[in-house]
N, C-alpha and C positions, 0 to 999 in steps of 0.2 A: 539325123536323130528324130524320132517320132515326137511330136509336140506333147502328147500325153505323158510320154516317158520323161521328157524334160520337166514338165509340170510336177509330176510325182517326185522326181529326184530333187527338184528345188524345194518342195514342201518338206522333204526329209532333212535337207540341209538346214532349213529354217528352224525346224523342230529341234534338231541336234544343237544348233547354235544357241537357241533360247534356253534349252535345258542346261547348257553350260554357263548361262548367264553372260554371254558375250554379246556385245553390240555388233552391228554390221561393220562399223568402222574398225573395231578391234580385231574381228576375225579377218577382214580384208587385209589389214596390215600384216597379220601373221601369215597370210597366204601370198602376200606380195602381189595383190591385185587391187583394183580400185573398189571403193564401196559401191559405186554405181554398177560395176560389172557383177559384183556379188549379188546386188539387188536383182539384176537381170537373171542370174542363175536361180535365185530363190523364187522368182516369179515364173520360171519356166520359159523365159524368152531367149535364153542362151544356154548352150552346153558348156562343158569345161574340158580342159586338157587332162590327160592322164597325170601329168605333173601336179596340176592343181588338185585333182582328185586324191592323189597320194598325200599331199600336204594336208588337205581337208580332213581326211580320215585320221591322220596322226594327231592333228590339233584337237579334233572333236572326240577322239578316242572311239571311233565307230569303224565298222568294216566297210570295205568297198561294196560288198554284197548288200549291206543295209542301204547305202546311198543308191545303188543301182536298182535293187529289186525289192527293198523293204525287208529282206531276210535279216533277222536279228541274231547274228552270231557273235555279238559283242560280249564283253566280260560281264559277269554278274556283279551285283552291288558290293559284295564282300571283296571281290578281286579289285574293283575300282578303289575301294577304301584302302586296301593294302598297298596298291600302287601309289596312291596319293601320299600315304605315310612314308613309303620308301623314297619318294622324291624329295622329302624334307631333309634339310641339313640336320645332323644329329642334335645340335643344340636346340632345335625347335620342337623336337619330339615331345618333351615334357609339356610344352604349351598345348600341343595337339591333344595329348592325353587328358589334360585338364579341361579342355574345351569339349571333348567327347563326354567326359563325366558330367559336365554342366548340362550338356544336351540330354543325356540320359535322365537327369533330374527334372528337366523341363518337360520331357515326354511323360514321365511318371505323373507330374502334376496335371498335365493335359488329360491323360487317361483317367485320373481320379475325378477330375471335373466332369468329363464325359459320362462316367459311370453314375454320377450323382444326378444327372439330368434324365 
C-alpha cells in the first residue's frame, strides 16, 4: 500500500475517531486491536485488514469510501440524529427529548448573545 495513501487513511481515521469523542484506547478496544496498532494506523505507518476496516466503519459510522478515498457518502446530520434516537431504549426517549429542548434553548441564548455583539 502506498505510504501517502496510508497517511491519508490514517488521518481520516483519527478525524472520525475524534469527531465521535473516542479515545484511541476506547476505539482500539471496540476494534479488538491494540491502541499501539491503532496509533500506527492513524500515523500512516501501518495498513489495516478488511475485517478491521469493516469494524472501524461500523463503529465510527463512516463509509469505507470515506476512509479509503475521502469521499463523503456518510449519512447527513438528521439521519445520524434519528439513528441515535432509534438506538435508545424507549424508556430513555423522554430524557433525550428533554435534553434536545434544553439544547435548543441554549442555542437560542447563544444566538441572542451573538446578535447583541
